[in-house]
DSSP file (Angstrom, degrees, kcal/mol; ACC not computed):
  #  RESIDUE AA STRUCTURE BP1 BP2  ACC     N-H-->O    O-->H-N    N-H-->O    O-->H-N    TCO  KAPPA ALPHA  PHI   PSI    X-CA   Y-CA   Z-CA
    1    1 A X              0   0    0      0, 0.0     2,-0.2     0, 0.0     3,-0.1   0.000 360.0 360.0 360.0 133.2   28.2  -26.5  -68.6
    2    2 A X    >   -     0   0    0      1,-0.1     3,-1.9     4,-0.1     2,-0.0  -0.491 360.0 -96.8 -75.2 144.5   25.3  -26.4  -71.1
    3    3 A X  T 3  S+     0   0    0      1,-0.3    -1,-0.1    -2,-0.2     3,-0.1  -0.363 111.4  24.2 -58.4 139.4   25.8  -24.6  -74.4
    4    4 A X  T 3  S+     0   0    0      1,-0.3     2,-0.3    -3,-0.1    -1,-0.3   0.349  94.7 118.6  86.1  -6.4   24.6  -21.0  -74.3
    5    5 A X    <   -     0   0    0     -3,-1.9    -1,-0.3     1,-0.0     2,-0.1  -0.732  64.9-120.6 -91.9 141.3   25.0  -20.8  -70.6
    6    6 A X    >   -     0   0    0     -2,-0.3     3,-0.7    -3,-0.1    -4,-0.1  -0.397  21.8-113.8 -80.9 163.9   27.3  -18.2  -69.2
    7    7 A X  T 3  S+     0   0    0      1,-0.2     3,-0.2    -2,-0.1    -1,-0.1   0.855 103.3  22.0 -67.8 -41.3   30.3  -19.1  -67.0
    8    8 A X  T >>  +     0   0    0      1,-0.1     4,-2.7     2,-0.1     3,-1.2  -0.399  65.0 151.7-128.1  57.1   29.3  -17.6  -63.7
    9    9 A X  H <> S+     0   0    0     -3,-0.7     4,-0.9     1,-0.3    -1,-0.1   0.846  76.7  55.6 -60.1 -32.1   25.6  -17.0  -63.6
   10   10 A X  H 34 S+     0   0    0      1,-0.2    -1,-0.3    -3,-0.2    -2,-0.1   0.762 116.6  36.2 -72.7 -22.8   25.5  -17.3  -59.8
   11   11 A X  H X> S+     0   0    0     -3,-1.2     3,-1.9     2,-0.1     4,-0.6   0.769 101.8  72.2 -96.6 -30.9   28.1  -14.6  -59.4
   12   12 A X  H >< S+     0   0    0     -4,-2.7     3,-0.9     1,-0.3    24,-0.3   0.845  95.0  54.0 -55.0 -37.6   27.1  -12.2  -62.3
   13   13 A X  T 3< S+     0   0    0     -4,-0.9    62,-4.3     1,-0.2    -1,-0.3   0.616 109.7  48.4 -75.5 -10.9   23.9  -11.1  -60.5
   14   14 A X  T <4 S+     0   0    0     -3,-1.9     2,-0.4    60,-0.2    -1,-0.2   0.406  94.2  87.3-108.6   0.7   25.9  -10.1  -57.4
   15   15 A X    <<  +     0   0    0     -3,-0.9    21,-2.6    -4,-0.6     2,-0.4  -0.853  48.6 178.7-107.0 136.4   28.7   -8.1  -59.0
   16   16 A X  E     -a   36   0A   0     -2,-0.4     2,-0.8    19,-0.2    21,-0.2  -0.997  21.4-151.9-136.1 132.1   28.6   -4.4  -59.8
   17   17 A X  E     -a   37   0A   0     19,-3.3    21,-2.5    -2,-0.4     2,-0.9  -0.885  24.1-154.6-100.5 102.1   31.3   -2.2  -61.4
   18   18 A X  E     +a   38   0A   0     -2,-0.8    21,-0.2    19,-0.2     3,-0.1  -0.699  36.1 149.9 -91.1 103.7   30.4    1.2  -59.9
   19   19 A X    >   +     0   0    0     19,-3.2     3,-1.5    -2,-0.9    22,-0.3  -0.365  16.3 146.9-122.9  49.8   31.6    4.1  -62.0
   20   20 A X  T 3   +     0   0    0      1,-0.3    21,-0.2    19,-0.1    -1,-0.1   0.710  68.1  49.3 -63.1 -22.6   28.9    6.5  -61.1
   21   21 A X  T 3  S+     0   0    0     -3,-0.1     2,-0.3    19,-0.1    -1,-0.3   0.121  90.3  95.4-109.7  22.3   31.1    9.6  -61.3
   22   22 A X    <   -     0   0    0     -3,-1.5    19,-0.3     1,-0.1     3,-0.1  -0.780  50.1-163.5-110.2 157.3   32.7    9.1  -64.7
   23   23 A X  S    S+     0   0    0      1,-0.3    20,-2.1    -2,-0.3     2,-0.4   0.557  81.0  36.1-112.4 -13.8   31.6   10.5  -68.1
   24   24 A X  E     +b   43   0A   0     18,-0.3     2,-0.4     2,-0.0    -1,-0.3  -0.976  61.3 179.8-141.3 126.2   33.6    8.2  -70.4
   25   25 A X  E     -b   44   0A   0     18,-2.1    20,-3.0    -2,-0.4     2,-0.6  -0.971   6.3-168.4-130.6 116.4   34.3    4.5  -69.8
   26   26 A X  E     -b   45   0A   0     -2,-0.4     2,-0.7    18,-0.2    20,-0.2  -0.919   6.0-159.6-106.5 121.0   36.3    2.4  -72.3
   27   27 A X        +     0   0    0     18,-2.8    21,-0.6    -2,-0.6    22,-0.2  -0.890  27.5 153.0-102.1 112.6   36.3   -1.3  -71.8
   28   28 A X        +     0   0    0     -2,-0.7    -1,-0.1    19,-0.1    22,-0.1   0.481  27.1 117.0-121.8  -7.0   39.3   -2.8  -73.6
   29   29 A X        -     0   0    0      1,-0.1    22,-0.3    20,-0.1    21,-0.1  -0.262  62.5-134.9 -61.4 151.8   40.1   -6.0  -71.7
   30   30 A X  S    S+     0   0    0     19,-0.1     2,-0.2    20,-0.1    -1,-0.1   0.465  75.1  95.6 -86.6  -1.3   39.8   -9.2  -73.7
   31   31 A X  S    S-     0   0    0      1,-0.1    20,-0.2    20,-0.1    -2,-0.0  -0.513  83.9 -98.0 -91.0 156.9   38.0  -11.1  -70.9
   32   32 A X        -     0   0    0     -2,-0.2     2,-0.6    18,-0.1    21,-0.2  -0.362  35.8-126.2 -64.2 151.0   34.3  -11.5  -70.4
   33   33 A X  E     - c   0  53A   0     19,-2.1    21,-3.6     2,-0.1     2,-0.7  -0.919  20.1-161.9-105.2 120.5   32.7   -9.1  -68.0
   34   34 A X  E     + c   0  54A   0     -2,-0.6     2,-0.2    19,-0.2    21,-0.2  -0.898  55.4  13.9-105.0 107.9   30.7  -10.8  -65.3
   35   35 A X  E    S- c   0  55A   0     19,-2.6    21,-0.5    -2,-0.7     2,-0.4  -0.706  95.5 -38.2 126.6-176.3   28.2   -8.4  -63.6
   36   36 A X  E     -ac  16  56A   0    -21,-2.6   -19,-3.3   -24,-0.3     2,-0.7  -0.694  39.1-147.3 -90.1 133.3   26.6   -5.0  -64.0
   37   37 A X  E     -ac  17  57A   0     19,-2.8    21,-3.0    -2,-0.4     2,-0.7  -0.906  17.8-167.7 -97.6 112.3   28.4   -2.0  -65.3
   38   38 A X  E     +ac  18  58A   0    -21,-2.5   -19,-3.2    -2,-0.7    21,-0.2  -0.876  34.3 132.5-108.0 102.7   26.9    1.0  -63.5
   39   39 A X  E >   + c   0  59A   0     19,-3.2     3,-2.0    -2,-0.7    21,-0.8  -0.528  20.9 172.4-145.9  69.4   27.9    4.3  -65.2
   40   40 A X  E 3  S+     0   0A   0      1,-0.3    19,-0.2    19,-0.2   -20,-0.1   0.668  79.9  40.4 -63.9 -18.9   24.7    6.3  -65.5
   41   41 A X  E 3  S+     0   0A   0    -19,-0.3     2,-0.3   -22,-0.3    -1,-0.3   0.283 102.4  94.3-108.8   8.6   26.4    9.5  -66.7
   42   42 A X  E <  S-     0   0A   0     -3,-2.0    18,-1.8    16,-0.2    19,-1.5  -0.704  71.6-130.2-109.1 152.5   29.0    7.9  -69.0
   43   43 A X  E     -bc  24  61A   0    -20,-2.1   -18,-2.1    -2,-0.3     2,-0.5  -0.903  35.2-153.2 -89.1 111.2   29.3    7.0  -72.6
   44   44 A X  E     -bc  25  62A   0     17,-2.9    19,-2.4    -2,-0.8     2,-0.6  -0.798  11.2-168.9 -95.5 124.5   30.4    3.4  -72.3
   45   45 A X  E     +bc  26  63A   0    -20,-3.0   -18,-2.8    -2,-0.5     3,-0.3  -0.943  18.8 165.0-118.6 111.0   32.5    2.0  -75.2
   46   46 A X    >   +     0   0    0     17,-3.7     3,-1.5    -2,-0.6    19,-0.5   0.047  44.6 111.7-108.3  22.2   33.1   -1.7  -75.3
   47   47 A X  T 3  S+     0   0    0      1,-0.3    -1,-0.2    16,-0.3    17,-0.1   0.679  72.7  59.7 -73.3 -15.1   34.3   -1.8  -78.9
   48   48 A X  T 3  S+     0   0    0    -21,-0.6     2,-0.4    -3,-0.3    -1,-0.3   0.395 100.0  65.6 -88.4   3.3   37.8   -2.7  -77.8
   49   49 A X    <   -     0   0    0     -3,-1.5    16,-0.3   -22,-0.2    17,-0.3  -0.989  55.3-176.7-129.2 122.1   36.5   -5.9  -76.1
   50   50 A X        +     0   0    0     -2,-0.4    17,-0.1   -22,-0.1   -20,-0.1   0.314  54.2 102.1-100.3   7.3   35.0   -8.7  -78.2
   51   51 A X  S    S-     0   0    0    -22,-0.3    15,-0.1   -20,-0.2   -20,-0.1  -0.352  77.8 -89.1 -87.8 170.3   34.0  -10.9  -75.3
   52   52 A X        -     0   0    0     15,-0.2   -19,-2.1    -2,-0.1     2,-0.5  -0.331  26.0-138.3 -76.0 158.2   30.6  -11.4  -73.8
   53   53 A X  E     -cd  33  69A   0     15,-2.9    17,-3.2   -21,-0.2     2,-1.0  -0.986  10.5-162.3-117.4 119.8   29.0   -9.3  -71.0
   54   54 A X  E     +cd  34  70A   0    -21,-3.6   -19,-2.6    -2,-0.5     2,-0.3  -0.744  69.1  23.6-103.7  83.1   27.2  -11.4  -68.4
   55   55 A X  E    S-cd  35  71A   0     15,-1.6    17,-1.2    -2,-1.0     2,-0.3  -0.837  95.7 -64.7 166.2-127.1   25.0   -8.8  -66.7
   56   56 A X  E     -c   36   0A   0    -21,-0.5   -19,-2.8    -2,-0.3     2,-0.5  -0.974  27.5-130.4-154.3 163.7   23.7   -5.4  -67.7
   57   57 A X  E     -c   37   0A   0     -2,-0.3     2,-0.6   -21,-0.2   -19,-0.2  -0.986  12.9-172.1-122.9 125.6   24.9   -1.9  -68.6
   58   58 A X  E     +c   38   0A   0    -21,-3.0   -19,-3.2    -2,-0.5     2,-0.3  -0.949  38.0 128.6-115.6 107.0   23.4    1.2  -67.0
   59   59 A X  E    S-c   39   0A   0     -2,-0.6   -19,-0.2   -19,-0.2   -16,-0.1  -0.945  72.1-108.4-153.2 165.9   24.9    4.1  -68.9
   60   60 A X  E    S-     0   0A   0    -18,-1.8     2,-0.3   -21,-0.8   -17,-0.2   0.907 107.8  -6.7 -65.1 -43.3   24.1    7.3  -70.8
   61   61 A X  E     -c   43   0A   0    -19,-1.5   -17,-2.9    -3,-0.1     2,-0.4  -0.981  66.0-154.1-150.0 157.0   25.1    5.5  -74.0
   62   62 A X  E     -c   44   0A   0     -2,-0.3     2,-0.4   -19,-0.2   -17,-0.2  -0.988  10.5-179.6-139.7 124.9   26.5    2.1  -74.8
   63   63 A X  E     +c   45   0A   0    -19,-2.4   -17,-3.7    -2,-0.4     2,-0.3  -0.989   9.9 160.7-124.9 131.6   28.6    1.1  -77.9
   64   64 A X        -     0   0    0     -2,-0.4   -17,-0.2   -19,-0.2     3,-0.1  -0.993  23.6-167.6-147.2 152.3   29.9   -2.4  -78.6
   65   65 A X  S    S+     0   0    0    -19,-0.5     2,-0.3   -16,-0.3   -18,-0.1   0.275  70.9  16.5-123.6   9.7   31.1   -4.1  -81.7
   66   66 A X  S    S+     0   0    0    -17,-0.3    -1,-0.2   -20,-0.2   -17,-0.1  -0.974  87.9  45.3-173.5 163.2   31.4   -7.7  -80.7
   67   67 A X  S    S-     0   0    0     -2,-0.3     2,-0.3   -17,-0.1   -15,-0.2  -0.105  75.6 -85.4  81.0 172.4   30.4  -10.3  -78.2
   68   68 A X        -     0   0    0    -18,-0.1   -15,-2.9     2,-0.0     2,-0.6  -0.812  22.3-134.7-116.0 155.4   27.0  -10.8  -76.7
   69   69 A X  E     -d   53   0A   0     -2,-0.3     2,-0.7   -17,-0.2   -15,-0.2  -0.958  18.7-165.0-110.2 115.1   25.2   -9.1  -73.8
   70   70 A X  E     -d   54   0A   0    -17,-3.2   -15,-1.6    -2,-0.6     2,-0.3  -0.900  23.4-125.7-102.9 115.7   23.4  -11.7  -71.6
   71   71 A X  E     +d   55   0A   0     -2,-0.7     2,-0.3   -17,-0.2   -15,-0.2  -0.422  38.6 163.1 -67.9 122.0   21.0  -10.0  -69.3
   72   72 A X        -     0   0    0    -17,-1.2     2,-0.1    -2,-0.3     3,-0.1  -0.902  33.7-132.6-139.8 109.0   21.4  -10.8  -65.6
   73   73 A X        -     0   0    0     -2,-0.3     2,-0.2     1,-0.1   -37,-0.0  -0.376  26.6-108.8 -66.7 133.0   19.7   -8.4  -63.2
   74   74 A X        -     0   0    0     -2,-0.1     2,-0.5   -60,-0.1   -60,-0.2  -0.453  36.3-171.6 -61.6 126.8   21.9   -7.1  -60.3
   75   75 A X        -     0   0    0    -62,-4.3    -1,-0.1    -2,-0.2   -62,-0.0  -0.856   9.5-153.2-126.1  93.0   20.6   -8.8  -57.2
   76   76 A X        -     0   0    0     -2,-0.5   -62,-0.1     1,-0.1   -61,-0.1  -0.306  12.8-165.2 -68.6 150.3   22.2   -7.3  -54.1
   77   77 A X        +     0   0    0    -63,-0.2     2,-0.4     2,-0.1    -1,-0.1  -0.097  39.1 139.5-122.7  33.8   22.5   -9.4  -51.0
   78   78 A X        -     0   0    0      1,-0.0     2,-0.2     0, 0.0    -2,-0.0  -0.652  38.4-152.7 -80.9 128.7   23.3   -6.5  -48.6
   79   79 A X        -     0   0    0     -2,-0.4    -2,-0.1     1,-0.2    -1,-0.0  -0.580  17.2-104.9 -98.2 165.1   21.6   -6.8  -45.3
   80   80 A X        -     0   0    0     -2,-0.2    -1,-0.2     1,-0.1     0, 0.0   0.070  36.8 -95.8 -74.7-169.6   20.6   -4.0  -42.9
   81   81 A X        +     0   0    0      2,-0.0    -1,-0.1     3,-0.0     3,-0.1   0.045  69.7 143.2-100.1  24.6   22.2   -3.0  -39.7
   82   82 A X        -     0   0    0      1,-0.1     2,-0.2     3,-0.0     3,-0.1  -0.333  61.0-100.4 -66.5 147.6   20.0   -5.0  -37.5
   83   83 A X        -     0   0    0      1,-0.1    -1,-0.1    -2,-0.0     3,-0.1  -0.508  44.4-107.4 -66.8 129.8   21.5   -6.7  -34.4
   84   84 A X    >   -     0   0    0     -2,-0.2     3,-1.6     1,-0.1    -1,-0.1  -0.284  42.3 -95.7 -57.5 143.9   22.1  -10.4  -35.1
   85   85 A X  T 3  S+     0   0    0      1,-0.2    -1,-0.1    -3,-0.1     3,-0.1  -0.386 109.1  20.7 -62.9 134.7   19.8  -12.7  -33.3
   86   86 A X  T 3  S+     0   0    0      1,-0.2     2,-0.5    -3,-0.1    -1,-0.2   0.483  96.8 111.2  86.9   3.8   21.2  -14.0  -30.0
   87   87 A X    <   -     0   0    0     -3,-1.6    -1,-0.2    -4,-0.0     2,-0.2  -0.951  65.7-131.6-114.0 123.7   23.8  -11.2  -29.6
   88   88 A X        -     0   0    0     -2,-0.5    -4,-0.1     1,-0.1    -3,-0.0  -0.507  29.1-111.3 -72.0 136.9   23.3   -8.7  -26.8
   89   89 A X        -     0   0    0     -2,-0.2     2,-0.2     1,-0.1    -1,-0.1  -0.338  30.2-113.1 -66.5 148.9   23.6   -5.0  -27.9
   90   90 A X              0   0    0      1,-0.1    -1,-0.1    -2,-0.0     0, 0.0  -0.510 360.0 360.0 -76.6 150.7   26.6   -3.1  -26.7
   91   91 A X              0   0    0     -2,-0.2    -1,-0.1     0, 0.0    -2,-0.0   0.426 360.0 360.0-107.3 360.0   25.9   -0.2  -24.4
């Protein structure tokens, strides 16, 4: 691993922590956070966690007192409901 590179760059862009319906989110774990924290109506407080965040934070407000935030845009890989090629539809 190169210095300055995060641990799971290939996974960080595909993970989302969906807390869309909360107003306060306290992150206190000592581990790095890999992925996007989605809490658009919440005050997110990461001051209890000094590790890096490998992703992004979408929140009403964001407070942190240690660690770095490495920007990794959420990239979903969800496909539509199209019938797979070569499979006959059910009737």
